[in-house]
C-alpha positions in Angstrom: 8.4 -6.2 -14.9 7.8 -2.6 -14.5 10.5 -1.9 -16.9 8.9 -4.1 -19.5 5.7 -2.4 -19.2 7.3 1.1 -19.4 9.3 0.0 -22.4 6.1 -1.3 -24.2 4.1 1.7 -23.2 6.8 4.1 -24.8 6.9 1.8 -28.0 3.2 2.1 -28.4 2.9 5.9 -27.9 4.3 6.8 -31.2 2.4 4.3 -33.2 -1.2 4.7 -34.2 -4.2 2.5 -33.3 -4.0 0.2 -36.3 -0.2 -0.4 -35.9 -0.5 -1.3 -32.3 -3.3 -3.9 -33.1 -1.1 -5.2 -35.9 2.0 -5.6 -33.7 0.0 -7.3 -31.0 -1.5 -9.8 -33.4 2.0 -10.5 -34.6 3.3 -10.9 -31.1 0.4 -13.4 -30.3 0.8 -15.2 -33.5 4.6 -15.6 -32.6 4.0 -17.0 -29.1 1.3 -19.3 -30.6 3.9 -20.6 -33.0 6.5 -21.1 -30.5 3.9 -23.0 -28.1 3.0 -25.3 -31.0 6.8 -25.9 -31.6 7.4 -26.6 -28.0 4.4 -28.9 -28.0 5.7 -31.0 -30.9 9.0 -31.3 -29.6 10.0 -34.9 -29.2 6.8 -36.2 -30.8 7.2 -38.4 -33.8 5.4 -36.7 -36.9 6.6 -39.2 -39.2 3.9 -40.3 -41.7 3.2 -43.5 -39.7 2.1 -41.3 -36.8 -0.9 -40.2 -39.2 
């Protein structure tokens, strides 16, 4: 866990504040997308479902 934190801190040192927020937002959106995909795994999303 410490290695991950150090790698992230080194990655964000060379980036300005706006880029940091953009990267954080993209990371969160990717996590949300994966979460939604995992929640719908195995659920029948055919037109009859709606």
